[in-house]
TINUBA-399502 format. One record per residue (C-alpha): residue number from 1; residue in one letter; x, y, z. Coordinates in Angstrom, 1 decimal, padded with zeros to 4 digits. Layout:
N
NUM / a / X / Y / Z
...
***
This chain:
555
1 / m / -172.3 / -008.8 / 037.5
2 / k / -171.5 / -011.8 / 035.2
3 / r / -173.8 / -014.8 / 034.5
4 / h / -172.8 / -018.2 / 033.3
5 / a / -175.0 / -019.7 / 030.6
6 / s / -175.7 / -022.8 / 032.7
7 / v / -176.0 / -021.2 / 036.0
8 / k / -179.7 / -020.0 / 037.2
9 / m / -178.4 / -018.5 / 040.6
10 / k / -176.8 / -015.1 / 041.0
11 / t / -173.3 / -015.2 / 040.3
12 / r / -170.4 / -012.6 / 040.7
13 / y / -166.9 / -012.9 / 039.1
14 / l / -164.8 / -010.4 / 041.3
15 / r / -161.6 / -008.8 / 040.0
16 / s / -158.5 / -008.4 / 042.2
17 / s / -159.0 / -004.8 / 042.8
18 / t / -162.6 / -005.6 / 044.0
19 / y / -162.7 / -008.9 / 045.7
20 / f / -161.7 / -007.7 / 049.4
21 / p / -163.9 / -004.8 / 049.5
22 / a / -166.8 / -006.8 / 048.1
23 / l / -166.3 / -009.5 / 050.7
24 / r / -166.2 / -007.0 / 053.5
25 / s / -169.1 / -005.2 / 052.4
26 / f / -171.1 / -008.5 / 052.8
27 / p / -173.1 / -009.2 / 056.1
28 / s / -172.2 / -012.5 / 057.7
29 / e / -173.8 / -015.7 / 056.5
30 / f / -174.9 / -014.1 / 053.3
31 / v / -173.1 / -016.1 / 050.4
32 / d / -174.1 / -019.6 / 049.4
33 / s / -170.9 / -020.5 / 047.8
34 / i / -167.5 / -019.3 / 047.0
35 / i / -165.0 / -020.4 / 044.4
36 / v / -161.4 / -019.2 / 044.9
37 / a / -158.7 / -019.2 / 042.4
38 / g / -155.8 / -019.4 / 045.3
39 / s / -152.7 / -019.6 / 043.3
40 / h / -153.5 / -016.1 / 041.6
41 / i / -153.9 / -014.5 / 045.3
42 / l / -150.8 / -016.2 / 046.6
43 / d / -148.7 / -015.1 / 043.6
44 / t / -150.0 / -011.3 / 043.5
45 / g / -151.1 / -010.7 / 047.1
46 / g / -148.9 / -009.6 / 049.8
47 / e / -148.2 / -011.2 / 053.0
48 / g / -151.1 / -012.5 / 055.0
49 / v / -153.5 / -011.5 / 052.2
50 / f / -154.5 / -015.1 / 051.5
51 / e / -155.3 / -015.9 / 055.2
52 / k / -157.2 / -012.7 / 055.6
53 / i / -159.3 / -013.5 / 052.4
54 / l / -159.9 / -017.1 / 053.6
55 / s / -161.1 / -015.6 / 057.0
56 / e / -163.7 / -013.4 / 055.3
57 / c / -164.8 / -016.2 / 053.1
58 / a / -165.5 / -018.2 / 056.3
59 / r / -167.4 / -015.2 / 057.8
60 / v / -169.9 / -014.4 / 054.8
61 / l / -170.7 / -018.2 / 053.9
62 / k / -174.0 / -019.3 / 055.0
63 / k / -174.4 / -022.2 / 057.4
64 / t / -175.0 / -024.3 / 054.5
65 / g / -172.4 / -022.7 / 052.3
66 / v / -169.4 / -024.3 / 050.4
67 / l / -166.0 / -022.9 / 050.1
68 / l / -163.9 / -024.2 / 047.1
69 / i / -160.1 / -023.2 / 047.1
70 / q / -157.8 / -023.7 / 043.9
71 / g / -154.1 / -024.1 / 044.4
72 / r / -150.8 / -026.2 / 044.5
73 / p / -150.2 / -029.1 / 046.9
74 / r / -146.8 / -027.5 / 047.7
75 / n / -148.6 / -024.2 / 049.0
76 / l / -152.0 / -025.0 / 050.0
77 / p / -151.6 / -027.2 / 053.2
78 / g / -150.0 / -024.6 / 055.7
79 / r / -152.3 / -021.9 / 054.3
80 / i / -155.4 / -023.7 / 054.6
81 / e / -154.8 / -025.8 / 057.9
82 / p / -156.1 / -022.9 / 060.2
83 / l / -159.5 / -023.3 / 058.3
84 / m / -159.9 / -026.8 / 059.7
85 / a / -160.7 / -025.3 / 063.1
86 / s / -163.7 / -023.0 / 061.7
87 / l / -165.0 / -024.9 / 058.6
88 / n / -165.5 / -028.5 / 057.9
89 / f / -163.0 / -030.3 / 055.4
90 / k / -164.9 / -032.4 / 052.8
91 / y / -162.6 / -033.1 / 049.8
92 / w / -159.3 / -032.3 / 048.5
93 / m / -159.8 / -032.9 / 044.6
94 / a / -156.7 / -033.8 / 042.8
95 / i / -157.0 / -032.6 / 039.3
96 / e / -154.7 / -034.1 / 036.5
97 / s / -153.2 / -031.1 / 034.6
98 / c / -150.5 / -030.4 / 032.1
99 / i / -147.2 / -032.1 / 033.3
100 / l / -144.5 / -029.9 / 035.0
101 / k / -140.9 / -031.3 / 035.0
102 / s / -138.9 / -030.4 / 038.1
103 / k / -135.3 / -030.6 / 039.0
104 / a / -136.3 / -033.2 / 041.7
105 / g / -138.9 / -035.2 / 042.5
106 / l / -141.7 / -036.8 / 040.4
107 / p / -143.0 / -034.7 / 037.4
108 / s / -146.1 / -033.1 / 038.6
109 / a / -149.7 / -033.3 / 037.2
110 / h / -151.3 / -032.6 / 040.4
111 / a / -153.2 / -029.3 / 040.7
112 / a / -156.0 / -029.1 / 043.7
113 / v / -159.2 / -027.8 / 044.6
114 / v / -160.1 / -028.2 / 048.3
115 / v / -163.7 / -028.2 / 049.3
116 / f / -164.9 / -027.0 / 052.8
117 / s / -168.3 / -026.5 / 054.2
118 / k / -169.9 / -024.3 / 056.8
119 / s / -171.9 / -026.9 / 058.5
120 / a / -170.7 / -030.5 / 059.6
121 / k / -174.3 / -032.0 / 058.9
122 / s / -175.9 / -029.7 / 056.1
123 / f / -173.7 / -029.9 / 052.9
124 / k / -175.2 / -029.3 / 049.6
125 / i / -173.4 / -030.1 / 046.5
126 / g / -174.5 / -031.0 / 043.1
127 / k / -174.0 / -034.4 / 041.7
128 / v / -171.7 / -034.6 / 038.5
129 / r / -171.2 / -037.7 / 036.1
130 / f / -168.8 / -038.3 / 033.5
131 / p / -169.5 / -040.7 / 030.7
132 / h / -168.0 / -044.3 / 031.2
133 / r / -164.8 / -044.8 / 029.4
134 / y / -163.9 / -048.1 / 027.8
135 / c / -160.7 / -050.0 / 027.3
136 / s / -158.8 / -049.5 / 024.0
137 / f / -158.3 / -053.4 / 024.0
138 / c / -160.9 / -055.3 / 025.7
139 / n / -163.8 / -052.6 / 025.4
140 / k / -164.5 / -053.1 / 029.1
141 / t / -164.9 / -050.2 / 031.4
142 / l / -161.6 / -048.6 / 032.2
143 / k / -162.8 / -048.4 / 035.9
144 / d / -162.8 / -052.0 / 037.2
145 / w / -165.4 / -052.2 / 039.9
146 / g / -164.4 / -055.5 / 041.2
147 / g / -167.6 / -057.6 / 040.7
148 / k / -169.8 / -054.4 / 041.3
149 / s / -170.4 / -053.7 / 037.7
150 / h / -174.3 / -054.1 / 038.3
151 / l / -174.1 / -050.9 / 040.6
152 / m / -172.9 / -048.8 / 037.7
153 / n / -175.0 / -046.0 / 036.6
154 / p / -175.6 / -046.2 / 032.8
155 / a / -175.7 / -042.4 / 032.8
156 / g / -172.1 / -042.4 / 033.6
157 / y / -169.9 / -042.5 / 036.8
158 / a / -170.0 / -040.1 / 039.5
159 / l / -167.3 / -037.7 / 040.1
160 / s / -164.6 / -038.7 / 042.4
161 / d / -162.0 / -036.7 / 044.2
162 / v / -159.3 / -037.6 / 041.8
163 / w / -160.3 / -035.9 / 038.2
164 / r / -158.5 / -037.7 / 035.3
165 / d / -161.0 / -037.1 / 032.6
166 / l / -160.7 / -033.3 / 031.7
167 / p / -158.3 / -031.9 / 029.1
168 / r / -154.8 / -031.6 / 030.8
169 / q / -154.2 / -027.7 / 031.2
170 / d / -152.8 / -025.3 / 033.4
171 / n / -154.5 / -025.5 / 036.8
172 / y / -151.6 / -024.5 / 039.0
173 / t / -151.6 / -020.8 / 038.3
174 / k / -155.4 / -020.5 / 037.4
175 / l / -158.5 / -022.2 / 037.2
176 / s / -158.8 / -023.7 / 033.6
177 / r / -162.3 / -023.5 / 031.8
178 / p / -163.0 / -027.2 / 032.1
179 / v / -162.4 / -027.3 / 035.9
180 / l / -164.4 / -024.4 / 036.3
181 / e / -167.2 / -025.6 / 034.3
182 / v / -167.3 / -028.8 / 036.6
183 / l / -167.1 / -026.7 / 040.0
184 / l / -170.0 / -024.6 / 038.6
185 / r / -172.0 / -027.9 / 038.4
186 / l / -171.1 / -029.0 / 041.7
187 / t / -172.1 / -025.6 / 043.3
188 / d / -175.4 / -025.4 / 041.4
189 / a / -177.1 / -027.4 / 044.2
190 / q / -176.8 / -024.1 / 046.0
191 / d / -179.8 / -021.8 / 045.5
192 / g / -178.4 / -018.2 / 045.9
193 / t / -175.5 / -016.1 / 045.8
194 / r / -172.3 / -017.3 / 044.3
195 / l / -168.8 / -015.5 / 044.3
196 / i / -166.0 / -016.4 / 042.1
197 / f / -162.6 / -014.6 / 042.1
198 / p / -160.2 / -013.3 / 041.2
199 / y / -161.5 / -012.9 / 037.7
200 / e / -157.8 / -012.7 / 036.5
201 / g / -157.1 / -016.2 / 038.0
202 / i / -159.7 / -018.0 / 035.6
203 / e / -159.3 / -019.2 / 032.2
204 / f / -162.2 / -018.1 / 030.0
205 / d / -161.1 / -019.0 / 026.6
206 / n / -160.1 / -022.4 / 024.9
207 / n / -156.4 / -021.4 / 024.3
208 / r / -154.1 / -024.1 / 025.1
209 / p / -152.0 / -022.7 / 028.2
210 / s / -148.3 / -023.0 / 028.4
211 / a / -146.8 / -025.4 / 030.6
212 / q / -143.3 / -023.8 / 030.8
213 / h / -143.7 / -022.2 / 034.3
214 / r / -142.1 / -023.9 / 037.2
215 / v / -143.7 / -024.3 / 040.6
216 / s / -141.1 / -023.0 / 043.2
217 / s / -141.0 / -023.4 / 047.0
218 / e / -142.2 / -020.4 / 049.1
219 / r / -139.9 / -020.9 / 052.1
220 / a / -136.2 / -020.8 / 052.2
221 / r / -134.6 / -024.1 / 052.9
222 / p / -131.3 / -024.6 / 054.8
223 / d / -128.1 / -024.6 / 052.6
224 / s / -126.4 / -027.9 / 051.9
225 / s / -123.8 / -027.5 / 054.7
226 / e / -126.6 / -027.4 / 057.1
227 / t / -128.3 / -030.4 / 056.0
228 / a / -125.3 / -032.6 / 054.9
229 / t / -124.8 / -034.0 / 058.4
230 / k / -122.7 / -037.2 / 058.4
231 / a / -124.6 / -040.4 / 057.9
232 / n / -124.5 / -042.7 / 060.9
233 / r / -124.4 / -046.5 / 060.8
234 / i / -126.8 / -048.8 / 062.5
235 / e / -125.8 / -051.8 / 064.8
236 / e / -126.2 / -055.0 / 062.8
237 / a / -128.4 / -056.3 / 065.6
238 / l / -130.9 / -053.5 / 064.9
239 / l / -131.0 / -054.4 / 061.2
240 / d / -133.7 / -056.6 / 059.5
241 / v / -135.8 / -057.0 / 062.7
242 / v / -139.4 / -056.7 / 063.5
243 / h / -140.0 / -054.7 / 067.0
244 / c / -143.3 / -055.1 / 069.1
245 / g / -143.4 / -051.8 / 070.7
246 / d / -144.3 / -048.2 / 070.7
247 / a / -143.1 / -046.4 / 067.6
248 / v / -141.5 / -043.5 / 069.2
249 / e / -139.8 / -045.5 / 072.0
250 / t / -138.4 / -048.1 / 069.5
251 / l / -137.2 / -045.4 / 067.3
252 / q / -135.1 / -043.7 / 070.2
253 / k / -132.8 / -046.9 / 069.9
254 / y / -131.7 / -045.7 / 066.6
255 / p / -129.1 / -042.9 / 065.7
256 / d / -129.6 / -039.9 / 063.9
257 / n / -129.2 / -039.7 / 060.1
258 / s / -129.2 / -043.6 / 059.7
259 / v / -132.2 / -044.5 / 057.7
260 / d / -132.2 / -044.2 / 054.0
261 / l / -136.2 / -044.4 / 053.3
262 / a / -138.8 / -044.0 / 056.1
263 / f / -142.5 / -045.1 / 055.4
264 / a / -145.7 / -044.7 / 057.4
265 / d / -149.3 / -045.7 / 056.8
266 / p / -150.8 / -044.7 / 060.1
267 / p / -154.4 / -045.4 / 061.3
268 / y / -156.7 / -043.1 / 059.8
269 / n / -158.7 / -042.4 / 063.0
270 / l / -161.7 / -043.9 / 061.6
271 / d / -162.6 / -046.3 / 064.4
272 / k / -161.0 / -049.4 / 062.2
273 / s / -161.1 / -052.7 / 064.1
274 / y / -157.3 / -053.0 / 064.8
275 / n / -156.5 / -055.8 / 067.2
276 / s / -155.0 / -053.8 / 070.2
277 / y / -155.0 / -050.3 / 068.9
278 / r / -157.9 / -047.8 / 069.2
279 / d / -158.2 / -046.1 / 066.1
280 / e / -160.5 / -043.2 / 067.3
281 / k / -158.9 / -040.2 / 068.8
282 / e / -159.9 / -036.6 / 069.2
283 / g / -158.6 / -034.7 / 066.1
284 / e / -156.0 / -032.6 / 067.9
285 / r / -154.7 / -035.6 / 069.9
286 / y / -154.4 / -037.6 / 066.9
287 / v / -152.5 / -034.8 / 065.0
288 / e / -150.1 / -034.5 / 068.0
289 / w / -149.5 / -038.4 / 068.2
290 / c / -148.5 / -038.3 / 064.5
291 / n / -146.4 / -035.4 / 065.1
292 / s / -144.5 / -037.2 / 067.7
293 / w / -143.4 / -040.3 / 065.5
294 / l / -142.8 / -037.8 / 062.5
295 / e / -140.3 / -036.1 / 064.7
296 / e / -138.4 / -039.3 / 065.2
297 / y / -138.7 / -040.1 / 061.4
298 / i / -137.0 / -036.7 / 060.7
299 / r / -134.5 / -037.4 / 063.1
300 / v / -133.2 / -040.9 / 062.0
301 / l / -133.5 / -040.0 / 058.2
302 / k / -130.3 / -039.6 / 056.3
303 / p / -129.3 / -036.4 / 054.7
304 / t / -129.9 / -038.1 / 051.3
305 / g / -133.0 / -040.0 / 052.6
306 / s / -136.7 / -039.9 / 051.7
307 / l / -140.0 / -039.9 / 053.9
308 / y / -143.3 / -041.3 / 052.5
309 / v / -146.6 / -040.9 / 054.5
310 / v / -149.9 / -042.7 / 053.3
311 / t / -153.0 / -041.1 / 054.7
312 / l / -156.5 / -039.5 / 054.0
313 / p / -156.4 / -035.8 / 052.5
314 / k / -157.7 / -034.5 / 055.4
315 / w / -154.8 / -035.7 / 057.8
316 / a / -152.3 / -035.1 / 054.9
317 / i / -153.0 / -031.4 / 055.2
318 / h / -151.9 / -031.4 / 058.8
319 / h / -148.8 / -033.7 / 058.3
320 / a / -147.8 / -031.2 / 055.2
321 / a / -148.2 / -028.2 / 057.2
322 / f / -146.1 / -029.7 / 059.8
323 / l / -143.4 / -031.4 / 057.6
324 / n / -142.8 / -028.2 / 055.6
325 / n / -141.0 / -026.8 / 058.6
326 / y / -138.3 / -029.4 / 058.7
327 / l / -138.1 / -031.3 / 055.3
328 / d / -138.2 / -030.5 / 051.7
329 / f / -141.6 / -031.0 / 049.9
330 / q / -141.2 / -032.9 / 046.6
331 / n / -144.7 / -034.2 / 045.9
332 / w / -148.4 / -034.8 / 047.0
333 / i / -148.8 / -038.0 / 045.2
334 / a / -152.6 / -038.7 / 044.6
335 / w / -153.3 / -042.3 / 044.7
336 / d / -156.7 / -043.0 / 042.8
337 / a / -157.3 / -046.0 / 044.7
338 / i / -160.9 / -046.7 / 043.1
339 / s / -163.7 / -047.5 / 045.2
340 / e / -167.1 / -048.7 / 044.4
341 / p / -169.6 / -046.5 / 042.5
342 / r / -171.5 / -044.6 / 045.2
343 / g / -172.4 / -041.1 / 046.7
344 / k / -172.3 / -037.8 / 045.1
345 / i / -168.6 / -037.9 / 045.1
346 / m / -166.6 / -041.0 / 045.2
347 / p / -164.0 / -041.1 / 047.7
348 / a / -160.8 / -042.5 / 045.9
349 / h / -158.0 / -040.1 / 047.0
350 / y / -155.3 / -041.5 / 049.4
351 / a / -152.6 / -039.1 / 049.8
352 / v / -148.9 / -040.0 / 049.6
353 / l / -146.7 / -037.5 / 050.9
354 / f / -143.2 / -037.6 / 049.7
355 / y / -140.4 / -035.4 / 051.5
356 / t / -136.5 / -035.4 / 051.5
357 / k / -134.0 / -034.1 / 054.0
358 / h / -132.2 / -032.2 / 051.0
359 / p / -134.1 / -030.5 / 048.3
360 / t / -132.2 / -031.9 / 045.4
361 / d / -129.5 / -034.5 / 046.6
362 / f / -131.4 / -037.5 / 047.5
363 / t / -131.9 / -041.3 / 046.0
364 / f / -134.3 / -041.0 / 043.2
365 / n / -134.5 / -044.1 / 040.8
366 / y / -137.1 / -042.6 / 038.4
367 / d / -135.9 / -044.9 / 035.5
368 / d / -136.7 / -047.9 / 037.8
369 / v / -140.5 / -047.3 / 038.0
370 / s / -141.3 / -045.3 / 034.7
371 / p / -142.9 / -045.3 / 032.3
372 / i / -146.0 / -047.3 / 033.0
373 / d / -148.8 / -048.6 / 030.9
374 / a / -150.9 / -046.0 / 028.9
375 / p / -154.1 / -045.0 / 030.6
376 / s / -156.3 / -046.1 / 027.7
377 / f / -156.2 / -049.5 / 028.9
378 / c / -157.7 / -051.3 / 031.8
379 / l / -155.7 / -053.0 / 034.7
380 / r / -157.7 / -056.4 / 034.4
381 / g / -155.2 / -059.2 / 034.6
382 / t / -156.5 / -061.2 / 031.7
383 / c / -156.6 / -057.9 / 029.4
384 / v / -153.0 / -056.9 / 030.6
385 / r / -151.6 / -060.4 / 029.5
386 / r / -153.5 / -060.6 / 026.2
387 / r / -152.6 / -057.4 / 024.8
388 / k / -149.0 / -057.5 / 025.9
389 / e / -148.8 / -061.0 / 024.0
390 / q / -149.8 / -059.2 / 020.9
391 / g / -147.3 / -056.5 / 021.5
392 / i / -149.5 / -053.7 / 022.2
393 / d / -147.9 / -051.9 / 025.0
394 / p / -147.7 / -048.1 / 024.7
395 / k / -146.4 / -046.3 / 027.7
396 / v / -146.7 / -043.1 / 029.5
397 / p / -144.5 / -041.2 / 032.3
398 / l / -145.2 / -041.8 / 036.0
399 / t / -146.2 / -038.6 / 037.6
400 / d / -147.7 / -037.8 / 040.9
401 / i / -151.2 / -039.0 / 040.2
402 / w / -151.0 / -042.8 / 040.7
403 / w / -154.1 / -044.6 / 039.1
404 / d / -152.6 / -047.8 / 038.0
405 / i / -152.5 / -049.6 / 041.5
406 / h / -155.6 / -050.9 / 042.9
407 / r / -156.3 / -051.4 / 046.7
408 / i / -156.3 / -055.0 / 047.6
409 / r / -159.6 / -056.7 / 046.2
410 / h / -159.3 / -060.2 / 046.9
411 / k / -159.2 / -062.3 / 050.1
412 / k / -156.5 / -064.7 / 048.7
413 / d / -154.1 / -061.4 / 048.7
414 / r / -155.3 / -060.1 / 052.0
415 / d / -154.2 / -060.7 / 055.7
416 / l / -156.2 / -060.4 / 058.9
417 / h / -155.5 / -056.6 / 058.9
418 / p / -158.2 / -053.8 / 058.3
419 / c / -155.8 / -051.5 / 056.4
420 / q / -153.4 / -053.3 / 054.3
421 / l / -151.6 / -051.6 / 051.4
422 / p / -150.9 / -053.7 / 048.0
423 / e / -147.3 / -054.9 / 047.6
424 / k / -147.3 / -053.1 / 044.2
425 / l / -147.3 / -049.9 / 045.9
426 / m / -144.7 / -050.3 / 048.4
427 / e / -142.4 / -052.0 / 045.7
428 / r / -142.7 / -049.0 / 043.7
429 / i / -141.8 / -046.7 / 046.5
430 / v / -139.0 / -048.8 / 047.6
431 / r / -137.5 / -049.0 / 044.2
432 / l / -138.0 / -045.2 / 043.6
433 / s / -136.3 / -044.1 / 046.8
434 / s / -133.5 / -046.6 / 048.0
435 / d / -130.8 / -048.7 / 046.6
436 / k / -129.8 / -052.5 / 047.2
437 / g / -128.3 / -052.6 / 050.8
438 / d / -130.1 / -049.5 / 051.9
439 / v / -132.2 / -049.2 / 055.2
440 / v / -136.2 / -049.2 / 055.0
441 / l / -138.1 / -048.1 / 058.0
442 / d / -141.7 / -048.5 / 058.8
443 / a / -142.4 / -048.0 / 062.4
444 / l / -146.3 / -048.5 / 062.2
445 / c / -145.8 / -051.7 / 059.9
446 / g / -149.3 / -053.3 / 060.3
447 / a / -149.3 / -056.3 / 058.1
448 / g / -145.6 / -055.9 / 057.1
449 / t / -145.9 / -054.8 / 053.5
450 / t / -143.1 / -052.5 / 053.7
451 / a / -140.7 / -054.9 / 055.2
452 / v / -141.8 / -057.6 / 052.8
453 / a / -141.2 / -055.3 / 049.8
454 / a / -137.7 / -054.2 / 051.3
455 / y / -136.7 / -058.0 / 051.8
456 / k / -137.8 / -058.8 / 048.4
457 / l / -135.8 / -056.0 / 046.7
458 / g / -132.6 / -056.8 / 048.6
459 / r / -132.8 / -053.7 / 051.2
460 / r / -132.4 / -053.9 / 055.0
461 / y / -135.5 / -053.4 / 056.9
462 / i / -136.7 / -052.1 / 060.3
463 / a / -140.4 / -052.6 / 061.1
464 / v / -142.2 / -051.9 / 064.4
465 / d / -145.8 / -052.4 / 065.5
466 / i / -147.3 / -052.0 / 068.9
467 / d / -149.4 / -055.2 / 068.5
468 / e / -147.6 / -058.6 / 068.9
469 / r / -150.1 / -060.1 / 066.4
470 / y / -149.2 / -057.8 / 063.6
471 / a / -145.4 / -058.0 / 064.5
472 / d / -145.5 / -061.9 / 064.5
473 / m / -147.6 / -061.6 / 061.1
474 / t / -144.5 / -059.8 / 059.7
475 / r / -142.0 / -062.2 / 061.0
476 / r / -143.8 / -065.1 / 059.7
477 / k / -144.3 / -063.7 / 056.2
478 / i / -140.6 / -062.9 / 055.9
479 / a / -139.7 / -066.4 / 057.2
480 / q / -141.7 / -067.9 / 054.3
481 / l / -140.1 / -065.8 / 051.9
482 / k / -136.7 / -067.0 / 053.1
483 / t / -137.6 / -070.6 / 053.2
484 / i / -140.3 / -071.2 / 050.4
485 / g / -139.9 / -068.2 / 048.5
486 / f / -143.5 / -067.0 / 048.7
487 / i / -146.0 / -065.9 / 051.2
488 / s / -148.7 / -068.7 / 051.8
489 / r / -152.1 / -067.3 / 053.2
490 / k / -154.7 / -069.4 / 055.1
491 / r / -158.1 / -069.2 / 053.0
492 / e / -161.1 / -068.8 / 055.1
493 / k / -164.1 / -071.0 / 054.1
494 / r / -166.9 / -068.4 / 053.0
495 / t / -170.2 / -068.8 / 054.7
496 / s / -172.5 / -070.4 / 052.0
497 / r / -175.6 / -068.5 / 050.8
498 / k / -178.3 / -069.8 / 049.0
499 / v / -178.5 / -066.7 / 047.0
500 / t / -175.4 / -064.2 / 046.3
501 / k / -176.0 / -060.4 / 047.4
502 / k / -175.6 / -059.6 / 043.7
503 / e / -178.6 / -061.8 / 042.7
504 / l / -180.8 / -060.3 / 045.6
505 / q / -179.7 / -056.7 / 044.2
506 / l / -180.6 / -057.6 / 040.6
507 / e / -184.0 / -059.1 / 041.8
508 / l / -184.9 / -055.8 / 043.5
509 / k / -183.6 / -053.9 / 040.1
510 / q / -186.2 / -056.2 / 038.2
511 / l / -189.0 / -055.5 / 040.7
512 / a / -188.1 / -051.6 / 040.6
513 / l / -188.6 / -052.1 / 036.8
514 / s / -192.1 / -053.8 / 037.1
515 / l / -193.3 / -051.3 / 039.8
516 / g / -191.9 / -048.0 / 038.3
517 / r / -190.6 / -047.2 / 042.1
518 / l / -188.4 / -048.5 / 044.5
519 / p / -189.9 / -051.8 / 046.1
520 / t / -190.6 / -052.3 / 049.6
521 / e / -190.2 / -055.3 / 051.9
522 / e / -193.9 / -055.9 / 051.5
523 / d / -193.2 / -055.9 / 047.7
524 / v / -190.7 / -058.6 / 048.2
525 / e / -193.0 / -060.8 / 050.1
526 / k / -195.7 / -060.5 / 047.5
527 / m / -193.5 / -060.6 / 044.1
528 / s / -190.1 / -061.8 / 044.8
529 / q / -189.0 / -065.4 / 044.0
530 / y / -186.7 / -065.2 / 047.1
531 / e / -187.7 / -065.0 / 050.6
532 / l / -187.6 / -061.6 / 052.8
533 / q / -185.3 / -063.2 / 055.3
534 / l / -182.5 / -063.8 / 052.5
535 / f / -182.4 / -060.0 / 051.9
536 / r / -182.5 / -059.3 / 055.7
537 / e / -179.4 / -061.7 / 056.2
538 / a / -177.5 / -060.4 / 053.4
539 / f / -178.0 / -056.6 / 053.9
540 / t / -177.4 / -054.3 / 057.1
541 / t / -179.9 / -051.9 / 055.8
542 / w / -182.7 / -052.0 / 053.1
543 / g / -181.0 / -048.8 / 051.4
544 / k / -177.9 / -051.1 / 050.8
545 / a / -180.1 / -053.8 / 049.2
546 / l / -181.7 / -051.2 / 046.9
547 / k / -178.3 / -049.9 / 045.5
548 / a / -178.8 / -051.4 / 041.9
549 / a / -182.6 / -050.7 / 041.9
550 / k / -182.1 / -047.1 / 042.7
551 / l / -180.1 / -046.7 / 039.4
552 / e / -183.3 / -047.5 / 037.5
553 / i / -185.4 / -045.2 / 039.5
554 / s / -183.3 / -042.3 / 040.0
555 / g / -181.0 / -042.5 / 036.5
***
């Protein structure tokens, strides 16, 4: 038994020779938390060992237990997908690590720790904060909270599911010490037995690890003679069009091996308010639906073509496990689309799966998109403009962790669509994986950002959406580009309020300072300069109104 200095609970570090017997010796629902260095097991264990280990982990976890599995994005999805039926997926932590160069695809900086819980409702995890970091030029926080800086905790920002502030070490073949330290703090919320294994897969010293190893695929791919099928041409009438219809039925009009770049940003099954599509299916039905159009995407993709799918990590596990049977994995791109500072772990990770039909022979214009601005500077437009005017413009290579593109924040850049991607994201993908004149497909086009990016960059486009409103929206935007050269959006008049939400939240923050506790509605009636009704109209719950005030009380 080995104890960690900062850990109060009983912690056992197990060696490769003892972890399987130890797991089998525990009764069911006995262990509170388990941390698994999964890459070491995959690299050293025999066939089926990893799956047996995970099955035993699920058995011995208490109902409130937490399982954390380290690994590589290339290998993990197919291995952990069966766990989705017995445990509850919580987070895919994308951990920026030492950069691995590869023969194809983006240089990788993305190692992973996947978090599962035994219970869907009772989930205990510690809250970890990192100190706020500040822009080297303007001295404002690197994370731009988009007008919600009053909600920032002075003690630091809550850990998100994209970790970029730890030393860049090897987390592909093992768990580095800095990452292990954070995982220990996360599982410190559990009060009981904790297992960490295998001992040989954990870095216990401060030596800088070597980054000379290469991550290789575990499955054999068809040779070039099998995949290099002749590319087919699409009839001119089926190019540069926006279809309204079902994705699968529409794609059946297109020949095999005819599309250079296929992109999809499907609904995330979150009950979003789309115009005519119901975004709430049972999990199994949702995955089956996605597989149906992914099969068509695979069919129409050229031998030198690329496929990108943007989704939530939960669904990316299923998609990757499916796609690994048909295409070559290049990268799981972790898009760090920063969100407002809330919760124990801030949800910021959108998965961008990047696959190709051939392992190495595909369009890849890396020099057109890399390098990018150094991460020591913020992304505020004013800051970017001023420092570049002064010639301050250091660069870093683009990897598979994308932190330099925000989600759309301002209404002036947004259409009437609940899940719209920023044009900058789509322009990067189109530049990276297609050439001028190539065919770009998006059969779930939504607000039409893919078609717009393709048109702007001189590519041919095919767009499909089941909703006529969204299909027409895409047509109108491309028509505007053709006629006036830009997209003109109607600005909706905001409902004028006597007092802004921010002012009301700051008022409650001051009341909390005066009272030494969170104010109640009765306190507002007695002490606030604003009427209680203003708070009720501005916030759906009293808890949301108290977000800023909680920072003063809870710290």
